[in-house]
Biotite code that builds the C-alpha atoms (Angstrom):
import biotite.structure as struc

atoms = struc.array([
    struc.Atom([-22.503, 8.625, 2.426], chain_id="A", res_id=1, res_name="UNK", atom_name="CA", element="C"),
    struc.Atom([-20.187, 6.948, 4.962], chain_id="A", res_id=2, res_name="UNK", atom_name="CA", element="C"),
    struc.Atom([-17.624, 4.529, 3.533], chain_id="A", res_id=3, res_name="UNK", atom_name="CA", element="C"),
    struc.Atom([-15.678, 4.036, 6.777], chain_id="A", res_id=4, res_name="UNK", atom_name="CA", element="C"),
    struc.Atom([-14.498, 0.460, 7.070], chain_id="A", res_id=5, res_name="UNK", atom_name="CA", element="C"),
    struc.Atom([-15.039, -0.224, 3.369], chain_id="A", res_id=6, res_name="UNK", atom_name="CA", element="C"),
    struc.Atom([-12.100, 1.707, 1.971], chain_id="A", res_id=7, res_name="UNK", atom_name="CA", element="C"),
    struc.Atom([-8.486, 1.643, 3.076], chain_id="A", res_id=8, res_name="UNK", atom_name="CA", element="C"),
    struc.Atom([-5.999, 4.464, 3.450], chain_id="A", res_id=9, res_name="UNK", atom_name="CA", element="C"),
    struc.Atom([-2.468, 4.427, 2.126], chain_id="A", res_id=10, res_name="UNK", atom_name="CA", element="C"),
    struc.Atom([0.549, 6.693, 1.913], chain_id="A", res_id=11, res_name="UNK", atom_name="CA", element="C"),
    struc.Atom([2.413, 8.018, -1.078], chain_id="A", res_id=12, res_name="UNK", atom_name="CA", element="C"),
    struc.Atom([5.408, 10.271, -0.476], chain_id="A", res_id=13, res_name="UNK", atom_name="CA", element="C"),
    struc.Atom([6.714, 12.463, -3.266], chain_id="A", res_id=14, res_name="UNK", atom_name="CA", element="C"),
    struc.Atom([10.456, 12.200, -2.632], chain_id="A", res_id=15, res_name="UNK", atom_name="CA", element="C"),
    struc.Atom([12.986, 15.046, -2.945], chain_id="A", res_id=16, res_name="UNK", atom_name="CA", element="C"),
    struc.Atom([13.576, 14.343, -6.647], chain_id="A", res_id=17, res_name="UNK", atom_name="CA", element="C"),
    struc.Atom([9.847, 14.606, -7.345], chain_id="A", res_id=18, res_name="UNK", atom_name="CA", element="C"),
    struc.Atom([9.552, 17.850, -5.384], chain_id="A", res_id=19, res_name="UNK", atom_name="CA", element="C"),
    struc.Atom([12.621, 19.380, -7.031], chain_id="A", res_id=20, res_name="UNK", atom_name="CA", element="C"),
    struc.Atom([11.436, 18.352, -10.495], chain_id="A", res_id=21, res_name="UNK", atom_name="CA", element="C"),
    struc.Atom([7.966, 19.886, -9.866], chain_id="A", res_id=22, res_name="UNK", atom_name="CA", element="C"),
    struc.Atom([6.154, 16.557, -10.179], chain_id="A", res_id=23, res_name="UNK", atom_name="CA", element="C"),
    struc.Atom([3.843, 16.894, -7.154], chain_id="A", res_id=24, res_name="UNK", atom_name="CA", element="C"),
    struc.Atom([0.887, 18.005, -9.266], chain_id="A", res_id=25, res_name="UNK", atom_name="CA", element="C"),
    struc.Atom([1.434, 15.161, -11.746], chain_id="A", res_id=26, res_name="UNK", atom_name="CA", element="C"),
    struc.Atom([1.516, 12.592, -8.928], chain_id="A", res_id=27, res_name="UNK", atom_name="CA", element="C"),
    struc.Atom([-1.681, 14.010, -7.390], chain_id="A", res_id=28, res_name="UNK", atom_name="CA", element="C"),
    struc.Atom([-3.328, 14.082, -10.823], chain_id="A", res_id=29, res_name="UNK", atom_name="CA", element="C"),
    struc.Atom([-2.649, 10.395, -11.370], chain_id="A", res_id=30, res_name="UNK", atom_name="CA", element="C"),
    struc.Atom([-4.084, 9.443, -7.979], chain_id="A", res_id=31, res_name="UNK", atom_name="CA", element="C"),
    struc.Atom([-7.199, 11.505, -8.598], chain_id="A", res_id=32, res_name="UNK", atom_name="CA", element="C"),
    struc.Atom([-7.639, 10.193, -12.149], chain_id="A", res_id=33, res_name="UNK", atom_name="CA", element="C"),
    struc.Atom([-7.667, 6.667, -10.711], chain_id="A", res_id=34, res_name="UNK", atom_name="CA", element="C"),
    struc.Atom([-10.585, 7.687, -8.467], chain_id="A", res_id=35, res_name="UNK", atom_name="CA", element="C"),
    struc.Atom([-8.706, 7.793, -5.173], chain_id="A", res_id=36, res_name="UNK", atom_name="CA", element="C"),
    struc.Atom([-9.779, 10.321, -2.563], chain_id="A", res_id=37, res_name="UNK", atom_name="CA", element="C"),
    struc.Atom([-7.053, 12.582, -1.156], chain_id="A", res_id=38, res_name="UNK", atom_name="CA", element="C"),
    struc.Atom([-7.710, 12.734, 2.595], chain_id="A", res_id=39, res_name="UNK", atom_name="CA", element="C"),
    struc.Atom([-4.357, 14.109, 3.760], chain_id="A", res_id=40, res_name="UNK", atom_name="CA", element="C"),
    struc.Atom([-1.719, 16.274, 2.120], chain_id="A", res_id=41, res_name="UNK", atom_name="CA", element="C"),
    struc.Atom([1.298, 18.068, 3.553], chain_id="A", res_id=42, res_name="UNK", atom_name="CA", element="C"),
    struc.Atom([4.862, 19.107, 2.871], chain_id="A", res_id=43, res_name="UNK", atom_name="CA", element="C"),
    struc.Atom([7.465, 18.272, 5.473], chain_id="A", res_id=44, res_name="UNK", atom_name="CA", element="C"),
    struc.Atom([11.190, 18.062, 6.011], chain_id="A", res_id=45, res_name="UNK", atom_name="CA", element="C"),
    struc.Atom([12.151, 14.580, 7.178], chain_id="A", res_id=46, res_name="UNK", atom_name="CA", element="C"),
    struc.Atom([14.725, 14.278, 9.953], chain_id="A", res_id=47, res_name="UNK", atom_name="CA", element="C"),
    struc.Atom([17.056, 11.465, 10.951], chain_id="A", res_id=48, res_name="UNK", atom_name="CA", element="C"),
    struc.Atom([14.691, 10.117, 13.627], chain_id="A", res_id=49, res_name="UNK", atom_name="CA", element="C"),
    struc.Atom([11.677, 9.902, 11.275], chain_id="A", res_id=50, res_name="UNK", atom_name="CA", element="C"),
    struc.Atom([13.796, 8.358, 8.506], chain_id="A", res_id=51, res_name="UNK", atom_name="CA", element="C"),
    struc.Atom([15.329, 5.738, 10.802], chain_id="A", res_id=52, res_name="UNK", atom_name="CA", element="C"),
    struc.Atom([11.843, 4.765, 11.925], chain_id="A", res_id=53, res_name="UNK", atom_name="CA", element="C"),
    struc.Atom([10.490, 4.701, 8.384], chain_id="A", res_id=54, res_name="UNK", atom_name="CA", element="C"),
    struc.Atom([13.431, 2.822, 6.863], chain_id="A", res_id=55, res_name="UNK", atom_name="CA", element="C"),
    struc.Atom([14.207, 0.630, 9.926], chain_id="A", res_id=56, res_name="UNK", atom_name="CA", element="C"),
    struc.Atom([14.511, -2.404, 7.651], chain_id="A", res_id=57, res_name="UNK", atom_name="CA", element="C"),
    struc.Atom([17.334, -0.674, 5.725], chain_id="A", res_id=58, res_name="UNK", atom_name="CA", element="C"),
    struc.Atom([19.302, 1.066, 8.515], chain_id="A", res_id=59, res_name="UNK", atom_name="CA", element="C"),
    struc.Atom([22.039, -1.596, 8.669], chain_id="A", res_id=60, res_name="UNK", atom_name="CA", element="C"),
    struc.Atom([22.439, -1.853, 4.903], chain_id="A", res_id=61, res_name="UNK", atom_name="CA", element="C"),
    struc.Atom([25.421, -0.206, 3.183], chain_id="A", res_id=62, res_name="UNK", atom_name="CA", element="C"),
    struc.Atom([23.262, 2.130, 1.080], chain_id="A", res_id=63, res_name="UNK", atom_name="CA", element="C"),
    struc.Atom([21.295, 3.536, 4.034], chain_id="A", res_id=64, res_name="UNK", atom_name="CA", element="C"),
    struc.Atom([23.395, 6.667, 4.671], chain_id="A", res_id=65, res_name="UNK", atom_name="CA", element="C"),
    struc.Atom([23.015, 7.711, 1.040], chain_id="A", res_id=66, res_name="UNK", atom_name="CA", element="C"),
    struc.Atom([19.261, 7.073, 1.223], chain_id="A", res_id=67, res_name="UNK", atom_name="CA", element="C"),
    struc.Atom([18.972, 9.120, 4.408], chain_id="A", res_id=68, res_name="UNK", atom_name="CA", element="C"),
    struc.Atom([20.986, 11.998, 2.939], chain_id="A", res_id=69, res_name="UNK", atom_name="CA", element="C"),
    struc.Atom([18.858, 11.934, -0.210], chain_id="A", res_id=70, res_name="UNK", atom_name="CA", element="C"),
    struc.Atom([15.585, 11.955, 1.746], chain_id="A", res_id=71, res_name="UNK", atom_name="CA", element="C"),
    struc.Atom([16.819, 14.917, 3.849], chain_id="A", res_id=72, res_name="UNK", atom_name="CA", element="C"),
    struc.Atom([18.034, 16.868, 0.802], chain_id="A", res_id=73, res_name="UNK", atom_name="CA", element="C"),
    struc.Atom([14.690, 18.575, 0.168], chain_id="A", res_id=74, res_name="UNK", atom_name="CA", element="C"),
    struc.Atom([11.191, 18.651, 1.629], chain_id="A", res_id=75, res_name="UNK", atom_name="CA", element="C"),
    struc.Atom([8.853, 15.832, 0.653], chain_id="A", res_id=76, res_name="UNK", atom_name="CA", element="C"),
    struc.Atom([5.101, 15.849, 0.093], chain_id="A", res_id=77, res_name="UNK", atom_name="CA", element="C"),
    struc.Atom([3.099, 13.262, 2.012], chain_id="A", res_id=78, res_name="UNK", atom_name="CA", element="C"),
    struc.Atom([-0.221, 12.188, 0.547], chain_id="A", res_id=79, res_name="UNK", atom_name="CA", element="C"),
    struc.Atom([-2.798, 10.036, 2.269], chain_id="A", res_id=80, res_name="UNK", atom_name="CA", element="C"),
    struc.Atom([-5.160, 8.522, -0.296], chain_id="A", res_id=81, res_name="UNK", atom_name="CA", element="C"),
    struc.Atom([-8.293, 6.511, 0.341], chain_id="A", res_id=82, res_name="UNK", atom_name="CA", element="C"),
    struc.Atom([-10.252, 4.066, -1.752], chain_id="A", res_id=83, res_name="UNK", atom_name="CA", element="C"),
    struc.Atom([-11.246, 0.457, -2.144], chain_id="A", res_id=84, res_name="UNK", atom_name="CA", element="C"),
    struc.Atom([-8.012, -1.490, -2.572], chain_id="A", res_id=85, res_name="UNK", atom_name="CA", element="C"),
    struc.Atom([-6.047, 1.764, -2.244], chain_id="A", res_id=86, res_name="UNK", atom_name="CA", element="C"),
    struc.Atom([-2.730, 0.127, -1.309], chain_id="A", res_id=87, res_name="UNK", atom_name="CA", element="C"),
    struc.Atom([-2.726, -2.093, -4.384], chain_id="A", res_id=88, res_name="UNK", atom_name="CA", element="C"),
    struc.Atom([-4.029, 0.706, -6.623], chain_id="A", res_id=89, res_name="UNK", atom_name="CA", element="C"),
    struc.Atom([-1.297, 3.134, -5.539], chain_id="A", res_id=90, res_name="UNK", atom_name="CA", element="C"),
    struc.Atom([1.404, 0.493, -6.005], chain_id="A", res_id=91, res_name="UNK", atom_name="CA", element="C"),
    struc.Atom([0.086, -0.126, -9.520], chain_id="A", res_id=92, res_name="UNK", atom_name="CA", element="C"),
    struc.Atom([0.113, 3.612, -10.294], chain_id="A", res_id=93, res_name="UNK", atom_name="CA", element="C"),
    struc.Atom([3.616, 4.035, -8.814], chain_id="A", res_id=94, res_name="UNK", atom_name="CA", element="C"),
    struc.Atom([5.213, 1.137, -10.682], chain_id="A", res_id=95, res_name="UNK", atom_name="CA", element="C"),
    struc.Atom([8.054, -1.129, -9.633], chain_id="A", res_id=96, res_name="UNK", atom_name="CA", element="C"),
    struc.Atom([10.753, 0.280, -7.321], chain_id="A", res_id=97, res_name="UNK", atom_name="CA", element="C"),
    struc.Atom([13.477, 0.016, -9.964], chain_id="A", res_id=98, res_name="UNK", atom_name="CA", element="C"),
    struc.Atom([12.279, 2.836, -12.179], chain_id="A", res_id=99, res_name="UNK", atom_name="CA", element="C"),
    struc.Atom([14.397, 1.719, -15.141], chain_id="A", res_id=100, res_name="UNK", atom_name="CA", element="C"),
    struc.Atom([12.300, -1.461, -15.234], chain_id="A", res_id=101, res_name="UNK", atom_name="CA", element="C"),
    struc.Atom([8.927, 0.126, -14.387], chain_id="A", res_id=102, res_name="UNK", atom_name="CA", element="C"),
    struc.Atom([6.162, -0.129, -16.946], chain_id="A", res_id=103, res_name="UNK", atom_name="CA", element="C"),
    struc.Atom([5.270, 2.864, -19.070], chain_id="A", res_id=104, res_name="UNK", atom_name="CA", element="C"),
    struc.Atom([2.154, 4.558, -17.780], chain_id="A", res_id=105, res_name="UNK", atom_name="CA", element="C"),
    struc.Atom([3.322, 4.341, -14.154], chain_id="A", res_id=106, res_name="UNK", atom_name="CA", element="C"),
    struc.Atom([4.793, 7.246, -12.204], chain_id="A", res_id=107, res_name="UNK", atom_name="CA", element="C"),
    struc.Atom([8.207, 5.623, -12.021], chain_id="A", res_id=108, res_name="UNK", atom_name="CA", element="C"),
    struc.Atom([8.077, 4.252, -15.565], chain_id="A", res_id=109, res_name="UNK", atom_name="CA", element="C"),
    struc.Atom([7.223, 7.638, -17.029], chain_id="A", res_id=110, res_name="UNK", atom_name="CA", element="C"),
    struc.Atom([9.111, 9.998, -14.726], chain_id="A", res_id=111, res_name="UNK", atom_name="CA", element="C"),
    struc.Atom([12.234, 8.277, -13.335], chain_id="A", res_id=112, res_name="UNK", atom_name="CA", element="C"),
    struc.Atom([15.251, 6.240, -14.384], chain_id="A", res_id=113, res_name="UNK", atom_name="CA", element="C"),
    struc.Atom([16.807, 4.733, -11.239], chain_id="A", res_id=114, res_name="UNK", atom_name="CA", element="C"),
    struc.Atom([16.537, 4.629, -7.478], chain_id="A", res_id=115, res_name="UNK", atom_name="CA", element="C"),
    struc.Atom([15.677, 8.334, -7.415], chain_id="A", res_id=116, res_name="UNK", atom_name="CA", element="C"),
    struc.Atom([12.240, 7.034, -8.267], chain_id="A", res_id=117, res_name="UNK", atom_name="CA", element="C"),
    struc.Atom([9.983, 10.011, -7.445], chain_id="A", res_id=118, res_name="UNK", atom_name="CA", element="C"),
    struc.Atom([7.697, 8.320, -4.899], chain_id="A", res_id=119, res_name="UNK", atom_name="CA", element="C"),
    struc.Atom([7.460, 5.976, -1.941], chain_id="A", res_id=120, res_name="UNK", atom_name="CA", element="C"),
    struc.Atom([4.258, 4.021, -1.410], chain_id="A", res_id=121, res_name="UNK", atom_name="CA", element="C"),
    struc.Atom([3.059, 1.622, 1.253], chain_id="A", res_id=122, res_name="UNK", atom_name="CA", element="C"),
    struc.Atom([3.611, -2.050, 0.407], chain_id="A", res_id=123, res_name="UNK", atom_name="CA", element="C"),
    struc.Atom([0.758, -3.584, 2.415], chain_id="A", res_id=124, res_name="UNK", atom_name="CA", element="C"),
    struc.Atom([-2.391, -2.649, 4.312], chain_id="A", res_id=125, res_name="UNK", atom_name="CA", element="C"),
    struc.Atom([-0.543, -3.175, 7.611], chain_id="A", res_id=126, res_name="UNK", atom_name="CA", element="C"),
    struc.Atom([2.374, -0.988, 6.542], chain_id="A", res_id=127, res_name="UNK", atom_name="CA", element="C"),
    struc.Atom([-0.043, 1.664, 5.271], chain_id="A", res_id=128, res_name="UNK", atom_name="CA", element="C"),
    struc.Atom([-1.734, 1.885, 8.683], chain_id="A", res_id=129, res_name="UNK", atom_name="CA", element="C"),
    struc.Atom([1.631, 2.378, 10.397], chain_id="A", res_id=130, res_name="UNK", atom_name="CA", element="C"),
    struc.Atom([2.754, 4.938, 7.809], chain_id="A", res_id=131, res_name="UNK", atom_name="CA", element="C"),
    struc.Atom([-0.464, 6.957, 8.054], chain_id="A", res_id=132, res_name="UNK", atom_name="CA", element="C"),
    struc.Atom([0.177, 7.237, 11.803], chain_id="A", res_id=133, res_name="UNK", atom_name="CA", element="C"),
    struc.Atom([3.870, 8.022, 11.230], chain_id="A", res_id=134, res_name="UNK", atom_name="CA", element="C"),
    struc.Atom([3.343, 10.883, 8.787], chain_id="A", res_id=135, res_name="UNK", atom_name="CA", element="C"),
    struc.Atom([-0.030, 12.335, 9.793], chain_id="A", res_id=136, res_name="UNK", atom_name="CA", element="C"),
    struc.Atom([-1.087, 13.557, 13.227], chain_id="A", res_id=137, res_name="UNK", atom_name="CA", element="C"),
    struc.Atom([-4.614, 13.412, 14.552], chain_id="A", res_id=138, res_name="UNK", atom_name="CA", element="C"),
    struc.Atom([-6.671, 16.056, 12.770], chain_id="A", res_id=139, res_name="UNK", atom_name="CA", element="C"),
    struc.Atom([-4.580, 15.967, 9.576], chain_id="A", res_id=140, res_name="UNK", atom_name="CA", element="C"),
    struc.Atom([-6.665, 13.248, 7.898], chain_id="A", res_id=141, res_name="UNK", atom_name="CA", element="C"),
    struc.Atom([-10.011, 14.509, 6.641], chain_id="A", res_id=142, res_name="UNK", atom_name="CA", element="C"),
    struc.Atom([-13.306, 12.671, 6.346], chain_id="A", res_id=143, res_name="UNK", atom_name="CA", element="C"),
    struc.Atom([-15.578, 14.234, 3.762], chain_id="A", res_id=144, res_name="UNK", atom_name="CA", element="C"),
    struc.Atom([-18.167, 13.133, 1.263], chain_id="A", res_id=145, res_name="UNK", atom_name="CA", element="C"),
    struc.Atom([-16.867, 12.683, -2.247], chain_id="A", res_id=146, res_name="UNK", atom_name="CA", element="C"),
    struc.Atom([-19.926, 12.459, -4.426], chain_id="A", res_id=147, res_name="UNK", atom_name="CA", element="C"),
    struc.Atom([-17.704, 11.377, -7.319], chain_id="A", res_id=148, res_name="UNK", atom_name="CA", element="C"),
    struc.Atom([-17.638, 7.947, -5.641], chain_id="A", res_id=149, res_name="UNK", atom_name="CA", element="C"),
    struc.Atom([-21.143, 7.474, -6.991], chain_id="A", res_id=150, res_name="UNK", atom_name="CA", element="C"),
    struc.Atom([-19.508, 7.499, -10.426], chain_id="A", res_id=151, res_name="UNK", atom_name="CA", element="C"),
    struc.Atom([-16.396, 5.494, -9.544], chain_id="A", res_id=152, res_name="UNK", atom_name="CA", element="C"),
    struc.Atom([-17.842, 2.525, -7.627], chain_id="A", res_id=153, res_name="UNK", atom_name="CA", element="C"),
    struc.Atom([-20.981, 0.489, -8.311], chain_id="A", res_id=154, res_name="UNK", atom_name="CA", element="C"),
    struc.Atom([-23.541, 0.225, -5.485], chain_id="A", res_id=155, res_name="UNK", atom_name="CA", element="C"),
    struc.Atom([-22.412, -3.277, -4.477], chain_id="A", res_id=156, res_name="UNK", atom_name="CA", element="C"),
    struc.Atom([-18.779, -2.063, -4.152], chain_id="A", res_id=157, res_name="UNK", atom_name="CA", element="C"),
    struc.Atom([-19.777, 0.529, -1.565], chain_id="A", res_id=158, res_name="UNK", atom_name="CA", element="C"),
    struc.Atom([-21.168, -1.990, 0.925], chain_id="A", res_id=159, res_name="UNK", atom_name="CA", element="C"),
])
């Protein structure tokens, strides 16, 4: 059962607030309930170099130093999830960036109030590819059969 090329991979990072509030299991649960396949999972401490690369589009903004300090304040948990339309599905599960305005039923809507919004997720397929490479080394992404896919996707969705 090889789905390579059919499904996309995306990143979801449980931020320091999510780790400190013991929400890692809840975040994983929501991804798995949606039918996404967890293909990479690790805890790491982000450093200045990795954060400047990851948030390059924010480095010159006035709030960046606070963001960097926040993201270095605790380890984070990086999750690589796979599925058909995974980027869009994870963004739907995560909810809008401003947690105070996120819909109920989303991670941010249910579990956060502001910019300490529990998770980061990739915003496009292109960004997801770059972020998978940024946060996971070769050998840290796993390819395995998930027979549950037979009960998540119809035959014509797997081709």
